[in-house]
N, C-alpha and C positions, 0 to 999 in steps of 0.2 A: 276458310277462316273460322267458321263455327266449330269445325272439328278440332282446330288448333286451340280454341278457347276451352273446349271440353277436356282435351288432354291436359292443358295447364291446370284446370280446376282439379282434375283427378290427381295430378302430381302434388298439388298443395295438400290435398287430403291425405295422401300417403306420407308426406312430411309430418303431418299432424299425428297420424295414427302410429307411425313407426316407433317413436320413443315411448309409447305408452302400451306396447303389446304385453310387457311384463305385468304381472298382477299388481294392482294398486290397492293399498289399504287406505280407507277414508276415515277422517276424523272430523267431528262436529264440535266447535268450541262451546256450543250451548248445551251439550249433553250432560255436563257435570253440574248438577243442581247445587252442589256444595261450594263451588268455586266460581269466581267472576274473572273471565279472561278478556273482556272487551275493554281496551284501553281508551282513555279520554271520555269515558261515559260517567257523568256525574251521578246518575241514579241507576241502581240495579235492584230496587226493592220489589220489582214486579216479576222477578224470576227469569231475567234474561231478555233477549231480543236485541235488536239493533236500533232502537229509538233513542232520541236525544233528550226527551222530556219524560217524566214518569207517567204512568197510565192515569193517575189521579189529576193530571193537568188537563185531560180532555173535559171540555165543558167549562173550564175556568179560563183558558186562553181562547182567543178567537179561533174559529175553525181553520182558517188559512194557516195560522201559526201551528196549530196542532198537526195538520196534515204534513206540513214541511218538516216538523220535528220527527216524523217517521223516517225521513231520509237520513242516510247514515254518514253525512258529512263529518269529517274529523275523527271518526272512529277507526280503530285499527286493532289488529290481533298480533300478538308476539308469540313466537314459538321457537323451539330448538329441535333440530333434526340432523341426522347424519346422511340423509338421502340426497343424492346429487340431482335427482329428478323430483320436482314438486309440481303438483297439479292443484288447481282450484276450480270447483264447479259450483254454480249458484244460480238462483233465479231472482228476478226483480219484478216489481209490480207495474212499473210505468214504461213509457217509450224509451228507447235506448239512447237517443240523441236529441239535440235541439238545433235549430238553424245556425246558431252562433257558437255551439259547443259540441265537440265530437263525442261519439259514444264512449270512447276511452275515458273521458272526463265525467260525463253524466252517469254512466253505468259501469265503467270499468273499475279494475282494482290495480294496485301498485305494490310490488314486492321489493323490499330493500334488505340486503344483507348487512349485518352489523358486526363490526370488529374493530378493536383498538380505539373505541370512542368515535368511530366514523361510520357512515352509512353509504352503501353502494347500491345503486339501482340495478335490479335484475330484470332485463327485458324478457317479456314472456310472449310467445305466440298466442293468439287468441282467436276465438270463434264465437261470434254473437248469434246465438240461435235461441230456441225456447229455453234451454239451459245454457248459460254462458260458461265458456271454458277457457282457462289460461293454462299454459304449460311452460315450465321453466327448467333449464338445465344449468346447474351451478357446479362446475367441475374443476374450478381453480381454487387452490388453498389460500384463502384470505386470512386464515388464523390456524393456529396449531391445535385448537380445541377439536375433539372428536365430533362434537355436535355444534353446528353453527347456528347463530341466532338470526332470526328474520322478523321483519315487521311488515304486515300486510295491511295496506290502507284500503278502506272500503269505499264504495261509490259515493260521489258528492251530491248527486241530484236524483237518487232513486232509492226506493225502499227495498231492502234485502229480505226476501221471503225465507230463504234458507241458504246455507253455505257449508261446503265441506272442503277440507284440504287433504289431498292424497299424496302418499309417498310410496316408495318401492317396498315390496314385501321383504321382510327381514330387517328393515330399518326401523328406527324409533322416532317418535315425535312427542314432544312435551310442550304443552301450552304454558306460557308465562302468565302468572296471575296479574290482574290489573294493578297498576301502581297505586299506592295509598298515600303518597306524599301530596302535599297541597298543590293544586293546579292553578293555571291561569284560565279565567273564564272570558271568552270573547262573545259579546252580544252585538250582532250587526245585521247586515243586509245580504243580498245575493253575493256581493264581493267576498264577505266573510265566509259565506257558505261554500264558495269555491268557484263561482262563475268568473271567467271562462277558462279555467285551467285545462290543459290538454289531458291531464291524468291526475288522480287524487293526490299523489305525492307533491304536486306543484301548487296546491291550495296554500295560501300564505300562512294559515294557522298550522298546517302540517309541517311547513318549512320551519316555522319558529319552534315547534315542538321538537323536531329532529335536530336542528342546529344547536338549540340551547339545552337539549336533553331534559325537558320538563313536560309534564302532561298539560295539554291545552284542550279545554272543553269548547267545542265549536257550537255556539248557539246563534249562527247566522241563519236568518229566515228570509228567503228571497222575496223582495218587495214588501216585507213585513217587519223590518227592524225599526220600530216606531217608538221606542222608549215607553212601552206600555206597562202600567203598574202591575197588571196580572202576570206578565212575563218576568218582571223584576222581582216579584214575590218569590218565584222559583229560583231565580239567580241568587237571591239573598240567602237561600238555604245552603248554598255551597260555601264551605269554609275555604275560600280561595286564597292563593298567594297574591293575586292581583286581579282586578276586573278591568277589562278593556272594553270601552263603550264606543262603538263605531257605527252609528246609526244615521249619520247625516245624509247619506245618499237616498234614504227613504223619507226624508223630511224636506225635500226640495220644493214641495208645494206649500210649505208653511212660511209664515212671516218670521222675521228674525226674533220678534218678541215672543211668538209662540214657541219657537225652538228654545229660547232662553228659559221659558217657564218649564218646559218639559225636562230640560237638562238639570235645572235646579232641583226639581222634584225627584229625578232619578238618583242624583248623587245623595240627596238627603235620605232617600229611602234605603239606599245601600248603607249609608253611615249609621242608620239606626240599628243595623245588624252587625256591621263589621268595620274594623279600623284598617283593613287591608288597603294597599295603594289602589287608586283608581286612575286609569289613563283615559282621558277624553281625546278622541281622534277626529280630526276635521275631515270633511269631504275631500277626497283626493282629486276631484275635478272631472272635467269631461274632455274627451279627445278633441272635439271641435269648438272648445270654448274660445280659441283664438280667432275663430272665423264667424261666430254666431253669438249675437247679443243675448238671446234667450238663454242659451246654455251657460254662457258666462255668468249671468246673474243667478242662474239656478243653483250653482254650487257656492257662490259667494254669500248668498243670503243666509242659509242655515249656518255657515261658518261664523258669520257675524254674531248670530244668536248664541252659538256655543261658546265663542270667546267671551261674550258679555257675561254668560253664566259662570264661566271659569273665573273671570276677574272678580265677580261679586263674591263667589264662594271663598276665594283666597283672601279677599279683603275682610271677610267675616270670620276668618280664622280656621277654615276647613283645612285640615292637615293631610299630608300625603296624597294630594291631588295633583295630577300631572297632565301635560298637554302635548299632543303631537299635531303639528300644523301641516297644512297643505304643502308648504314650502319644504318642510323636512321630509315628507314622503317623496316629493319630487318626481312624480311620474313624467316620463318623456311623452311627447305627442304620439309616438308610435308604441306606447306601452299598453294600448287598449285593443281589444278585438272589435268593439263597436264604439258606441258613444261613451260608455261608462265601465264596462266590464274588462278587467285587465287580462292580458295574455300571460303566458308563463313569465315573460320578461317583466311585466308589470307586477305580477305576484312576487317575484324575487325582490323587486324594489320595495314593495310594501312590507314584506317580511323583514328585510334588512333594517328598514326604518323603525319598525316595532321592536326588533331585537335590540337596537342601539338604545332605545328609550327604556326598555325593561332593564337592561344592564345598568343604565344611569340611575334608575330608580332603586337599585340595590336589592332586587328580589332574588338574585341567583346565588 
């Protein structure tokens, strides 16, 4: 039996090694100091990297927020290549997986081919070792263009130390500069950051970005989306097309009145800097709310405070303020991995609800 397992493992290694025997040319998207190739990154003033807040945020936001901002949730890299074989190798700083979220979501990457306004997932064989490796073969003509366009989504819950994309010798690769059109900024919790998507492309902010073809800046901070003034100071620096505030899941321990006060301050803080639409998002709920009073109250209380803040702001004349309710999100009892974090199914439902609201807000 042991011999059979050893043979199977060697066979797997041969399958991995065989496609990459030809010489591979490697490209680092951070090597060009004159161009910015990281998509959905609001700040690039520090000379690159895969962080989500600028270096000057360190010491101004809480340490937990700062550490989470080093994780690359929502960031992606676009490039053009005529190579049928594409490899990616990189290292991360933390553990590869969590009990409720697989390594492919926490530390993995996701490659999509783009053609005719559509995106197509490219499955890649992968190896999680000291250096993580993914290998893709795209040998079907999805467009007539000599070079096909790809988007590579980065890990949701890990910090990328370095990353390189490899193609066949004799082929070409060109990085696509980061989009400069106005983005949608999402400020939220672990759910916004991407827990518990099975892979980066299934985080709801990435789905929205892909489906609506707009840049979406992911400022989801696991356990730390608390409507903090210091974080909002940085959010207000972004000339956004819209701001999505989705922090209720991290305010479940506050009273409705406390949540109302925080929401009022947050909207007024943004309005002092921007007239862009603001979307307030209710807590999507808990999987066991139907069977447990504690968890049922825990999502309803912050939502009552958020609704009260919304009503007061609208009554006082705040314009272009919008609301996404728990009912509109409409997660099914089986949409969660655990008590609060959506599965891919739940992520799709959340994304579709946000997309409908953004379209109704007229920002597209």
